Steps between C-alpha positions, in 0.01 A plus 500: 500500500569790268291531190712703259775409258734686735392270779489129562729295277253213457219724381737694276621178340151380414395844373789498256413151381134583456579818315731314265770762557793272455357293217354767275831533311375830361369343179241669281146370559378212289186534297235264641348460152819384332828374636516444878870579478601865441746560217782746574579684176835668440645687203871434491811609304827309451751601766855387564637461851636809677872565523615380744242225527395588859491874454135484602389280790178439687672418828784691670859404422734456795684817404177698539435387856550712811535332836181515704160347569250557220203452736598804706544701182157393374344613828651846452283533191195479729523873569133605549533782249650267240241222528198729526421410137367166631206684659433715196159409363590576138812285522315211662217506247718541190822308564380185320399705197834682504689170522304308238373758250679589173831674566407772251199595715693527828450853641815594693336806653259290704754259648672645804722334756818606672827480309669485843318175573609346170861610556492339844367173357770499232758555774355213706525256210876564483566390860720196555246293693138501619392390848135563589568411868206257505625188679464626858159649416373171359612313814340761725171566317451197275192525278425839656818652353441845357622592153423873475761556231376242249211690349704820483781325312250354257364849428854631461570228242196622306639854516830368358308334218311822428822701497645243259211571263541874542868474411415291193244758392776762518739276307731447799561129445801476733303657788209265427744206523629631834143502635448143378828400660394655832166319481659158443752562779222598742322180400815298573543662840137441599529139387784436744273573796396210729128552433297372210291815490811706419601241241162532329526878504850456352345309208240774458768771509712322243203412282395861467834566331457230236264702277749787535763277341251417224470873434873569520586222255262649244684835493712523187793642698473245782810290564478123473430364848588132446800508733330735746216249536732200502712648781203545736511273808304181435252477648468870570257418782593192699242386757753296703515756784125560493427128531740480794334799665168316511661239725625773733146633539368161609773490769336810644172310545667186640836592659720199564270248328730430206789431740283239672378349173843458343710422808250236622512654849156613609466750783151507652385862501298658781145611430583872516752464213251304293229757565731779375553302178126438473438875521748563218323236288156646562634846408613360165181298451277795598221293649150648471424728799846438648549877529207531742635485858206308652505232231878463461561258794215281378620518141855407598373207704291372209794540264732311736247218538461480121876473455532231765235298313775438242723321753477162323613631160776712650634211706494271197710749299750538785536123539562467125765769538686277746378593847419221744162476670678521834651841419154650443339376824600795717418759235165679507258421215512865385879490469486174306252653252710813465811292432304305239391822330858631484631168366234483232564864403869425449433179309248664269703819438828321442343238273401797285784748538776244436398532135607864507856369452415308182452673161137608483408316182598174673352586838170648373294178511635403843421845640141465377468157664635623834278810494196282433557337840439836667202582281333171589330631809419281798137554589402590858292246688323472833795312643755737340348847444848640427662229286856386556747678265281812510804717578675411175184572303479838675853638505699302241530727194371414154846375407386389155431864406816623671722247324332578169568874522876508445506260200229707329706812555816329374308378195435857394869587545599197289253607230654847486847342474369311196368822345839664547680197355285542188594869478868413542495244222310730266757776553785263408330333201334817369173306485254342740558129577255273320524214751612462857809298403633809316565663837860406572661811651378440857330216689123505486323497835288198588154551647558449876128440551481190280865410444437512127615743228268785420292414195587700188286593199604744229248639255623769258603794720382349830642252746279349767669359810301282737568371848285189462224384730619222734376153408155420632393861558274739311668816364457805723669824588665319792665213311561623144706790364483636144709775341428621147793685342452735209833516319614844390817603314 
């Protein structure tokens, strides 16, 4: 198996989860001595809507689109000369500081990347569709599918975010908005891929633009972005395709098994076919010493014997599914266990992912319950050294984290819509609204994370907006959002 982010899809997925790439949401760090939830502070001015209302957008209008595949256009930006900044030591060491430090301290002379690359990315985001050409690869390579473009696109999204800050520093608000628009569109395109890893990188790419919107909104000459935010696709990153892609990858490990499971017609497989599948499984599992030629036959034999030890549990699951004892008699024990593993994988994953189609604030508790089933590990024993259902524990993604990522991102968008609604109302009334019910010009966004309104508190020249902590949880950076607005005239 490959060991880089440009390599195996399974390893890449877990590296992203462990690094918290998709869930960081680009919030300022919380102080461990005070509030565990960071407070995002903005200084805002009243601002009426643009004329016409959608003069500024954060996603391409149909009239802007040019026929073509955005993925191919993105790949053209991978010109070695253009992306050489990714290997620049100064850029690598300082990009976080450049992205998160005070805008006034940003030193344009030290930040260098190709304008040709940025122009190509802008062009790609105006294409009429995006096809990453992944389906055949997933069927052919399964969990070994390579994603060499993913890390590069994530770095390019950071370059877009940096250019957005550079444009703001120069006072070019419209160019800054175009960078933000390109970043959100790239995020949308990545999110339509049939892999969860690309969906998570899509969240990371979109999230890095959220603080840029915070900065844009604070500029006195910035347009009001209520309708630009409201007209974004919702959700911007939809994991439907990524969830479906996971099922395709399991078909690579066990070709034809789902047809047998759901047609009820079992075809006994010859040993050589089963051994090929076993090799694919051991490659994913990465058994200790399995890469040593002299030990590999022995290791494979031990692994096969350990799987077959689960025959009783696998057969029980298949019988509960509707198979008759008679239909399993001519099937080898290894095939029965493999069929049981596939059936359990589907049952577990679909019991969880069905909640992706229900509003998150309703589905949240059910997602946690279903994920707890996976996290309740079956312990190995002498009679079953590799416990039944081990495959689901190994390759089924941490769906709870995946399904949490998009609502958290959408929560931040909804919060910014609320900020812009406040600015709209203040521009009309010539004063800041004292209470939330004074905002009547436009609908206020609900918090998609909890299904409740954002909490409102006004104190003199400040308004504090809070995305509340879900019931039964302790406040943290992951489940609570606070904006503090300093009201300027």
